[in-house]
C-alpha positions in Angstrom: -2.0 11.9 -43.1 -4.9 9.8 -41.6 -4.1 6.7 -43.4 -0.5 6.9 -42.2 -1.6 6.8 -38.4 -3.6 3.9 -38.8 -1.1 1.9 -40.3 1.3 3.5 -37.5 -1.5 2.4 -35.6 -1.5 -1.6 -36.5 2.1 -1.6 -37.0 2.4 -1.0 -33.2 -0.4 -3.3 -32.6 0.7 -6.3 -34.8 3.2 -7.7 -31.7 0.6 -7.4 -29.2 -1.7 -9.3 -31.3 1.1 -11.9 -31.9 1.5 -12.0 -28.2 -1.7 -12.6 -27.1 -2.7 -15.1 -29.7 0.7 -17.1 -29.1 0.8 -16.9 -25.3 -1.9 -19.5 -24.3 -1.5 -22.4 -21.9 1.0 -25.1 -20.9 0.0 -27.8 -19.1 2.3 -29.8 -16.4 1.7 -33.5 -15.6 3.5 -35.4 -12.4 4.3 -38.8 -12.4 6.1 -38.9 -9.4 6.7 -42.6 -7.3 5.3 -45.9 -8.5 3.2 -46.2 -11.6 -0.3 -47.9 -10.8 -3.7 -47.9 -12.0 -4.3 -44.5 -11.1 -1.5 -43.2 -12.8 -2.7 -44.2 -16.4 -6.2 -42.8 -15.4 -4.4 -39.8 -14.6 -2.5 -39.2 -17.4 -5.3 -40.0 -20.0 -8.0 -37.7 -18.2 -5.0 -35.0 -18.4 -4.3 -34.9 -21.8 -7.8 -34.9 -22.6 -8.2 -32.2 -20.7 -5.3 -30.0 -21.9 -6.8 -30.9 -25.4 -9.9 -29.6 -24.6 -8.5 -26.6 -23.5 -6.5 -25.9 -26.5 -3.0 -26.1 -24.8 -0.5 -25.3 -26.7 1.8 -28.2 -24.7 1.6 -30.8 -22.1 4.6 -31.6 -20.0 5.2 -34.7 -17.9 7.6 -34.7 -15.4 9.2 -38.0 -14.4 10.6 -38.9 -10.8 9.6 -42.8 -11.3 11.2 -46.3 -10.3 8.4 -47.6 -12.4 5.5 -49.6 -12.2 2.8 -52.0 -13.7 3.3 -52.2 -17.1 -0.4 -52.6 -18.1 -1.2 -49.3 -16.6 2.0 -48.0 -18.5 0.6 -49.2 -21.7 -2.7 -47.2 -21.5 -0.4 -44.2 -20.5 1.8 -44.9 -23.8 -1.1 -45.2 -25.8 -2.7 -41.9 -24.4 0.0 -40.4 -25.2 1.1 -41.3 -28.3 -2.5 -40.6 -29.2 -2.1 -36.9 -27.8 -3.7 -34.4 -30.4 -0.7 -31.5 -28.8 2.8 -31.3 -28.6 4.0 -33.9 -25.3 7.3 -33.4 -23.8 9.0 -35.7 -21.0 10.6 -34.0 -18.6 13.2 -36.4 -16.6 13.7 -34.9 -13.4 15.9 -37.5 -11.7 15.1 -40.4 -13.1 12.5 -42.5 -15.5 13.4 -46.5 -15.0 11.2 -49.2 -15.9 7.7 -48.4 -16.8 8.5 -44.5 -16.9 11.0 -45.0 -19.5 8.0 -46.0 -21.9 5.9 -43.2 -21.1 9.1 -40.8 -21.7 9.7 -42.3 -24.8 6.3 -41.7 -26.0 6.6 -37.9 -25.9 7.5 -36.3 -28.7 10.5 -34.7 -26.9 12.6 -35.7 -23.9 14.5 -32.8 -21.5 16.6 -33.7 -18.7 17.4 -32.4 -15.9 21.6 -32.4 -14.4 22.0 -36.1 -13.7 18.7 -37.5 -14.8 18.4 -40.9 -16.4 16.2 -43.5 -18.3 16.2 -46.9 -18.7 16.5 -50.5 -16.9 13.2 -51.6 -18.0 13.1 -55.3 -18.3 10.1 -56.6 -17.1 10.0 -58.4 -13.7 7.3 -60.3 -11.5 7.2 -61.5 -7.7 7.6 -65.4 -7.4 7.2 -66.7 -3.6 8.3 -63.2 -2.4 11.6 -62.9 -4.8 11.7 -60.5 -8.0 12.1 -62.5 -11.1 12.4 -61.6 -14.3 9.7 -62.4 -16.8 9.8 -65.3 -19.2 11.3 -64.7 -23.0 7.6 -64.5 -24.5 6.9 -61.4 -21.9 10.4 -59.8 -22.9 10.4 -60.2 -26.1 6.5 -58.4 -26.7 8.1 -55.6 -24.4 10.9 -55.2 -26.5 8.7 -54.7 -29.6 6.2 -52.4 -27.6 9.3 -50.2 -26.6 11.0 -50.4 -30.5 7.5 -49.4 -31.6 7.2 -46.3 -29.6 10.7 -45.6 -30.4 10.1 -45.9 -33.9 6.7 -43.5 -33.5 8.9 -41.3 -32.3 11.8 -41.7 -35.0 14.2 -42.3 -31.8 16.8 -45.4 -32.9 14.7 -48.0 -32.0 17.7 -50.6 -30.7 18.7 -48.4 -27.6 14.6 -48.3 -26.6 15.0 -52.6 -26.9 18.4 -52.4 -25.0 16.6 -51.3 -22.2 14.6 -53.8 -21.7 16.7 -56.8 -23.5 20.1 -58.1 -22.2 21.0 -59.9 -25.4 20.8 -56.7 -27.1 24.3 -55.5 -27.5 25.4 -51.9 -29.3 28.7 -51.7 -29.9 29.9 -48.5 -27.9 26.9 -48.4 -25.7 26.3 -51.4 -24.0 27.6 -55.4 -23.9 25.6 -58.2 -24.4 24.3 -59.8 -20.7 23.6 -56.1 -19.4 20.6 -53.7 -19.3 20.7 -50.0 -20.4 20.7 -46.7 -18.7 21.3 -43.5 -20.2 22.5 -40.8 -18.7 21.6 -37.1 -20.2 25.2 -37.3 -21.9 24.7 -40.6 -23.1 20.8 -39.6 -24.4 22.0 -36.7 -26.0 25.0 -39.3 -28.2 22.4 -41.7 -29.0 19.1 -39.4 -30.0 17.0 -39.7 -27.2 17.6 -36.0 -25.9 16.3 -32.4 -26.9 17.9 -30.6 -24.2 19.3 -30.3 -20.5 17.7 -28.0 -18.2 17.5 -27.0 -14.5 13.9 -26.2 -14.4 10.5 -25.9 -16.0 10.8 -22.5 -16.9 14.0 -23.0 -18.8 12.5 -26.1 -20.8 9.1 -23.5 -21.4 11.6 -21.5 -22.6 14.0 -23.4 -24.8 10.8 -24.5 -26.2 9.6 -20.9 -27.0 6.6 -21.2 -24.2 8.0 -19.1 -22.0 5.1 -16.6 -22.7 2.4 -19.4 -22.1 0.6 -20.0 -18.9 1.6 -22.6 -16.5 -1.3 -25.1 -15.5 -0.8 -27.7 -13.3 -3.2 -30.7 -13.7 -2.6 -32.4 -9.9 -3.7 -35.9 -9.1 -7.5 -35.8 -8.7 -10.1 -37.4 -6.0 -10.9 -40.1 -9.2 -7.4 -41.1 -9.8 -7.1 -41.8 -6.3 -11.0 -43.5 -6.2 -9.2 -45.3 -9.4 -6.5 -46.4 -7.3 -8.6 -47.6 -4.6 -10.9 -49.3 -6.4 -9.1 -51.1 -8.4 -7.3 -53.0 -5.8 -8.0 -56.5 -5.5 -9.5 -56.7 -1.9 -12.2 -54.0 -3.0 -12.7 -55.2 -6.3 -13.6 -58.9 -4.6 -16.1 -57.1 -2.3 -17.6 -54.8 -5.2 -18.3 -58.3 -7.1 -19.9 -59.9 -4.2 -21.9 -57.1 -3.4 -23.1 -56.1 -6.8 -24.3 -60.3 -7.6 -26.2 -60.5 -4.8 -27.5 -56.8 -4.5 -28.9 -57.7 -8.2 -29.9 -61.5 -7.7 -31.9 -60.1 -4.4 -33.3 -57.3 -6.7 -34.7 -60.0 -9.2 -35.9 -62.6 -6.8 -38.1 -59.8 -5.0 -41.3 -57.8 -6.7 -40.6 -53.9 -7.7 -37.0 -51.9 -7.5 -35.2 -51.2 -3.8 -32.2 -51.3 -2.1 -31.0 -54.4 -2.8 -30.9 -53.2 -6.5 -29.4 -49.7 -6.1 -26.1 -51.6 -4.1 -26.4 -54.0 -6.9 -26.0 -51.6 -10.1 -23.8 -49.4 -7.6 -21.3 -51.8 -6.8 -21.1 -53.3 -10.5 -21.2 -50.1 -12.0 -18.2 -48.7 -9.9 -16.0 -52.1 -10.9 -16.6 -51.8 -14.1 -15.8 -47.5 -14.5 -12.4 -47.9 -12.4 -11.5 -50.5 -14.3 -12.5 -49.1 -17.5 -10.7 -45.7 -16.7 -7.6 -47.8 -16.3 -8.1 -49.6 -19.9 -8.9 -53.5 -18.8 -12.5 -53.2 -18.6 -14.5 -53.1 -22.5 -17.0 -54.0 -24.5 -16.6 -57.6 -23.9 -16.4 -58.0 -20.1 -20.1 -56.2 -20.0 -21.3 -58.7 -22.7 -19.9 -61.4 -20.6 -21.4 -60.1 -17.8 -24.7 -59.3 -19.2 -24.8 -63.1 -20.7 -24.1 -64.7 -17.3 -26.5 -63.0 -15.7 -29.0 -63.8 -18.3 -28.2 -67.5 -18.1 -28.7 -67.5 -14.3 -31.8 -66.0 -14.4 -33.2 -68.7 -17.2 -31.8 -71.4 -14.2 -34.0 -69.3 -11.5 -37.3 -68.8 -13.6 -37.0 -70.9 -16.5 -35.7 -73.8 -15.4 -37.6 -74.1 -12.3 -38.5 -78.5 -12.7 -34.3 -79.1 -12.5 -31.6 -78.6 -10.4 -29.0 -76.1 -10.6 -27.6 -77.1 -14.1 -25.9 -76.2 -17.2 -27.6 -73.1 -17.7 -26.1 -72.0 -14.3 -22.9 -73.2 -14.2 -22.2 -71.2 -17.7 -23.4 -68.4 -16.7 -21.2 -68.2 -13.3 -18.4 -69.1 -15.8 -19.2 -66.2 -18.4 -20.0 -63.8 -15.1 -16.5 -64.4 -14.1 -14.9 -63.9 -17.4 -16.6 -60.7 -17.6 -15.1 -59.9 -14.5 -11.5 -61.8 -15.2 -11.3 -59.6 -18.1 -11.9 -56.4 -16.9 -8.7 -57.1 -14.2 -5.9 -58.6 -16.5 -4.5 -56.8 -19.4 -1.9 -58.3 -21.9 1.5 -57.7 -20.0 -0.4 -58.5 -16.9 2.4 -60.8 -15.0 1.3 -64.8 -14.1 1.2 -63.9 -10.8 -1.4 -61.2 -10.6 -3.4 -63.3 -13.3 -3.5 -66.0 -11.1 -4.3 -63.8 -8.4 -7.6 -62.3 -10.5 -8.5 -65.6 -11.1 -8.4 -66.6 -7.7 -10.7 -63.4 -6.1 -13.0 -63.7 -8.9 -13.6 -67.5 -8.1 -13.9 -66.7 -4.3 -16.4 -63.7 -5.0 -18.7 -65.8 -7.0 -18.8 -68.4 -4.2 -19.1 -66.3 -1.6 -22.0 -64.4 -3.7 -23.9 -67.4 -4.2 -23.7 -68.7 -0.9 -24.8 -65.2 0.4 -27.7 -65.4 -1.8 -28.6 -68.8 -0.6 -28.4 -68.0 2.5 -30.0 -64.6 2.5 -32.7 -65.6 0.3 -34.2 -68.4 2.3 -34.2 -66.3 5.0 -36.9 -64.3 4.0 -39.7 -63.9 5.4 -42.0 -64.0 2.2 -39.7 -66.2 -0.2 -37.5 -68.9 0.3 -34.8 -70.3 -2.8 -34.0 -73.4 -4.2 -31.9 -74.4 -7.2 -34.6 -75.4 -9.0 -36.6 -71.9 -8.9 -37.9 -69.5 -6.8 -41.2 -70.0 -4.6 -43.6 -68.9 -2.2 -42.9 -70.8 1.2 -45.2 -68.4 3.0 -48.5 -70.1 3.7 -50.8 -68.2 1.8 -54.8 -68.9 3.1 -57.7 -67.8 1.6 -59.4 -66.1 5.0 -62.8 -64.2 4.8 -61.3 -61.3 6.9 -57.5 -60.3 6.3 -55.7 -57.5 8.3 -53.5 -54.8 7.3 -52.4 -52.4 9.2 -54.4 -53.3 12.1 -57.9 -52.8 9.9 -59.7 -55.4 8.8 -60.8 -55.5 5.4 -63.9 -57.4 3.9 -63.7 -60.8 1.3 -62.7 -60.0 -1.7 -65.3 -61.2 -4.3 -62.0 -62.9 -6.0 -61.3 -65.0 -3.4 -62.7 -68.8 -3.7 -63.1 -68.3 -8.2 -61.6 -70.6 -10.2 -60.0 -70.9 -13.4 -56.8 -71.9 -15.2 -53.6 -70.6 -15.9 -53.5 -69.0 -19.1 -49.9 -68.6 -19.4 -46.8 -71.0 -17.5 -46.6 -69.3 -14.3 -43.2 -68.7 -12.9 -44.3 -67.8 -10.3 -46.0 -64.9 -12.2 -48.3 -64.9 -15.6 -51.6 -64.9 -16.2 -54.6 -67.0 -15.4 -57.7 -66.9 -16.8 -61.3 -66.9 -15.0 -65.2 -67.3 -17.0 -63.4 -65.1 -19.6 -61.5 -62.8 -17.8 -58.0 -62.4 -18.0 -56.1 -61.1 -14.9 -52.1 -61.2 -13.5 -51.4 -63.8 -10.8 -48.8 -65.3 -9.1 -48.9 -68.9 -7.9 -48.3 -70.4 -4.5 -46.2 -73.0 -5.5 -44.1 -71.4 -7.5 -44.5 -73.3 -10.9 -47.4 -74.3 -13.1 -47.8 -75.1 -16.4 -50.3 -73.5 -18.4 -53.7 -75.1 -18.6 -53.4 -76.1 -14.8 -57.0 -75.5 -13.1 -56.6 -72.6 -10.2 -58.1 -71.1 -7.6 -57.5 -67.5 -6.0 -56.7 -67.4 -2.3 -55.9 -64.0 -1.9 -56.6 -60.5 -3.5 -53.7 -58.0 -3.4 -55.4 -55.6 -6.1 -52.8 -55.7 -8.6 -52.6 -59.5 -8.9 -54.3 -62.8 -7.5 -52.3 -65.2 -5.6 -53.5 -68.6 -6.9 -52.7 -72.5 -6.0 -53.3 -75.7 -8.0 -56.8 -77.0 -7.9 -56.0 -80.7 -6.6 -58.3 -83.4 -7.6 -60.6 -84.3 -5.1 
């Protein structure tokens, strides 16, 4: 009798257990309006968060006229790489870049009157919209084909959305772009159902009991879209370079360094989230800054030459490769070149102007030197107080290392850190201490006679 009661309780509990196990979350993402770089960040983060939350599926609701192809490619890669079910809900239209994102999903549902297609790449030339060159059209056509093949859909249909030369008997003739209605999509294998609402879609997918989580656009995605605007990117590059070079020319670490690191960090972070910036971009920048440092602190005997120019070119490549992708149209690529070039020139001019006006330093292209006259007076004033003469002042020795302008000096067998007034002195040069700053000594060359 007891065994029968236990079995009966287990049988009654099974439906409840099954419901609680199956009822998970379904995350809903919305692609509404033009697809931009913020959209790419939004899709990547939304799919990632849904996967971390253990969601059963991600539904992407489309109502878009299209957008930038580079951003769509980043979003497409995120959808194809998703580890959970991805469902496209074409609510009205998914044109151009939106069509690529919808095709990348595992399932495609349409609302009544929904359409998908018209995806030939275009660019603006002198204010007019022109179709992209054949080379770009061919690449985008193969991109659409590969995406359709990955989802088991007829690839020639996807190609006809991109290339006017693709003809499909009974559907589209040569010279016209393909746009599918929901009925045509059903006939040609780009259709998993027509639904009037998200609730109906979930019901057809057996997810009616799931909890719906709407992943709304975040502040980060808005910030990414703002920081990747051409003008803002130019300001970040200029402020970053000026801040870092100013910090390199001054002892310690202060506000210029924070501004420089923050600006460059914001630039690369935002462009990384949209899928443009990579490790190669950072390597270009680091190598460029290293060569600029060599030009400033090592090659002090010559004018700003090959090392400095090569450093500027490498830094420029780091920024440029972070701003363009494989499908960036020629006009946008030339615009990026102009932004990077103008930012580098502006940063260089700003560095020269700012550093030459600092009270304690001046900048010349052959190196950094101290320009304020430093004298070895018996008394010095610090915050209004008279300080007695240091026993170091007047001591003579030699430069134990090359001074650029910082290095080491040796005084009667005692070695200490020094900074030279001239900016550069070779090793072995006779020197004299003219000022004691406790942690280092200011020296100058002992002239003959």
